[in-house]
C-alpha angles and dihedrals in degrees: 000000000000119000110214104183113227091006091064120229141310126222120209112186101165135017116356108254124228091245122035090220088065089070122078109280123195116207120244131223121270109231139145108263113229101161130003097199112116097012093117093048090049091049092051093046091052092046097048095043090051094048090049087054089057098255121151126239095271095054095037094052091045089059093041093052090048092051091052092046093051093050095049089051091060133070095239143067121217091001089061095060110127124238126224089259090056092050090050089055091044092057095036096090098243103085124124111251087223097069099198089053094053101110094184091054091047092050092050090051089056099045107029098058119100110278138159112291122228109193087175136350132207105194132184109211121207101147087120116126111170091042093056091048089051090051092051093048093046091062099031094249123152115263087226090073094066096082091054090049092054091050088055089053089056088056090051090053090048091052093055091045088060099038094048101033092242097158106145091011105071141067150149141245110217134164120239098218131094094298100048107022096103093041091050092051091051092050097047117090097027095104090256126136100257124192130182128193127236102180124102103244112261095001117154111194091041118259128178119243119245099347141080091200116046091182091057092045093055092057087075097051123098107249092235090067111094116222108236121196123183113205124190095208142151125184088228095055117131109285097246093048093046092048093049092051093046091052090055091050090049089051090052092046091054090048096053091045088058097041097044096234123140116244128222113193115199115199119198119176115227111250117267097015097102127052117238110282094019098084095095092053091050092051091050090050089052091052091049089051093056092047088052088054090053096252112141112180118195089225138024119208111201143165116260112287135192118264091258090055093052090048091052090049091052091052091047093052091047089056101038107027119004090175093063111121091225137243135307128200121246124210110218088197091289118161117275093244092052092054093045090052092047090062088070088073093046102074093117110111090234088075106080100180143289140295108199131170131164094031087066104041114012100094095040092046092052091053091045091052089050090053092245095115127048123223093261091049092052092049092048095048095046091044090051091053091047091049090052090058092045090053091048091049093049091049087064096039108033117192 
């Protein structure tokens, strides 16, 4: 086997001919070369994997040449290696001749590589910032106590992980600012699903918290931390407001594509903009709008829907983004019983779990800040609430 760069490759099975062009030569792919590192490894990987699948020289070299071409068109080495899904797109007849401008190929490279699997996730959310400040002010507690409170909430999540065998099925949402920095650090690296918010609390139109450049900010995040963005959005918003919000989401989408982080997009409908019974339809229209804009979050975080709504979401994801991780249910400070009952509608496999916050910890945190509840009491009460939701979720999705 002789690799010949842009010419492709030549296969010599018998005696070596006087001229290399007398041996069978298989044409290479024409691409713009950005970086030659890793091209040979990619070529060999494509060749050997194809031969092991029983392919002949023509098909095996076709794949090998494509693997090498894709790698040289990217600014990376081993990390640029294509997946089978990328090769399927490459040979599917719809690829962009300018490889580094092929958005579909780039998206497949992000989502079709091997990554940790989350068959379901039970997540405690305490990425809230303004709500914790309000709690502290309501009882006259020092703002400086909030970081310690959030570290106790990590311990409550840890307790339920052990008591309910949630290893590989649990996680947390925590902010990375002054309130949650220490808690976030203690939760990262445990094998949990870990999310971190980027939105300025309560902003509408959307603003990012603590940075003028979200792309620059993400360069400092561990890649295991999922970027969570809450968006107060309705597809019938005033045109200027809707456009401004969509531009910020597109900015975030470009940033996570560059940084390699997963994105969770949380959609909450503004109050009073949807008639009773029409909320599910409005949320689904919002999701379709973002897919039309080219935004493909790895996760959707949504309010509880009826079974028909979840079924429509599943069909939408199958059409628009089959690599999407799925949806999780948010809490909106609803009563514990309400959320447990809502799980009865969430049996569709597209719903992967829940990410709930104030329902679990708001009352206990207020009493802790007042000095009415000790650390152990806070942990026990929050853990009990979390365990109740886990049990309700498992009742609908038995393992």
